[in-house]
Steps between C-alpha positions, in 0.01 A plus 500: 500500500628848409640713782248779424211259538644379830532859625140572401373195688720579803373860509143379477546252784643779712200723425258217573662451838474871574168589344329159489439517128262224389580241235365533149135397452604184316724376777800516266830661593429856613812604307335422165488820292344605171591789273204691360623677187267782397494533121148631439580864420403673176847638403335834410799714593732292281320607183492273195691177560526181300255242626308761696682433829814655647572164663584357156762766427841334460750586771848365446364258244199361687156634597460710814254248645736206448771678700259576782375143521851356491607700807232323705568166330858528627404599857508186720255645755227538238302180455254606233423791270153640424481736202213750480428623148240664280260246351638560150857437618450176694576253220804680363646567844457133588676406176779748574554349843510150354754606237712660775486175706326658797416180685365664817209662316185328626230735370430801279189673629295788369554845645236734636387855430759639744844399621371391839235281335769342283720435803201356686435257215861382510518472878175304505648246256809447719294298746772249587748761619525682831698792352467707183752728333318750279711634215451731201559304178649818357799482738715249308834572667406387850759253628444167678721632781269794571193276478656262753582785738140623480370152585734477798407847628128422475548176691682688776277807524164407351515690172766655279542721196796576277586870483789735430588824682415827327803681356355818354386808688124467549258792485135526602254699291127532551434667162760332280652837417682613817733319738378559855737295709785252480441150628771327702617234256672305778151381598384419146521161330387423147285187505566220253392138482491222603294556812453195721210421737325208667251389236191479721554845652569667165189343352295634790639851444440487125139396553460779755630753246257366240203529733595857594555594133851632566787442259843480669808584295666182623443220750720645774256793532235259623736339749619836634144619554362183659798316652791740546854554366639288219863391510716664233743293297749722323467439128697602194462797265509257211158362605328753274137474396451501123232764442625729220745460207763677710473225762587240237818689415584530870445129557719417200774719649475326838508163328812598309670603824399173663639299209829685522526425872423129454826309450 
């Protein structure tokens, strides 16, 4: 068994001893974890792209989505992968995963009208797992090492998100035309994904958000409001989200740097 998987299980056992965390509903190992990859967006801000999806854009010779899926395929602590997609993308995304030899993929489910509905659909499908790591499919440069650290942190502290510290000077403006004050950037972290939670608790929070007709910007918002602080795992600047054509160029640049550093 990989050392990262052992650390994850050891951290979880420690938390169970401290917080009396219950086993998964199935009675399986409480360390079993699923990745819920959210790929149900419309790609509107990308403009015209071949195939109608930014996730099919080639990055370093292979589609964005294939790179994202492979990161979780290569993470020992992830036992299965659930992909959430638009109805019209399900068949071709499944075929892409098969061509990329993504063996952990157990289901491709239809997304909802909102991000939280899409996440809820994926989390619901991961019924055999006690933990879920929710990740944006459009973040193809996430590394297995960061994913593993997020799993370990969640097992130790209850929930975790990947984030990077803010570097720029931050200004607050109420009218979008005048800077009114400077925000202390030492207290600001830029949230990324994956974000890791106990499956049953996240599902409860997602259903609560649906019933209250609120749309959180990410899953950690729900945890912060209803449960408390979320552990931060320091991520990497290379974990960019592909949203615009400029992001593709940036990701290509990061990939080139990574290839140069790999012996």
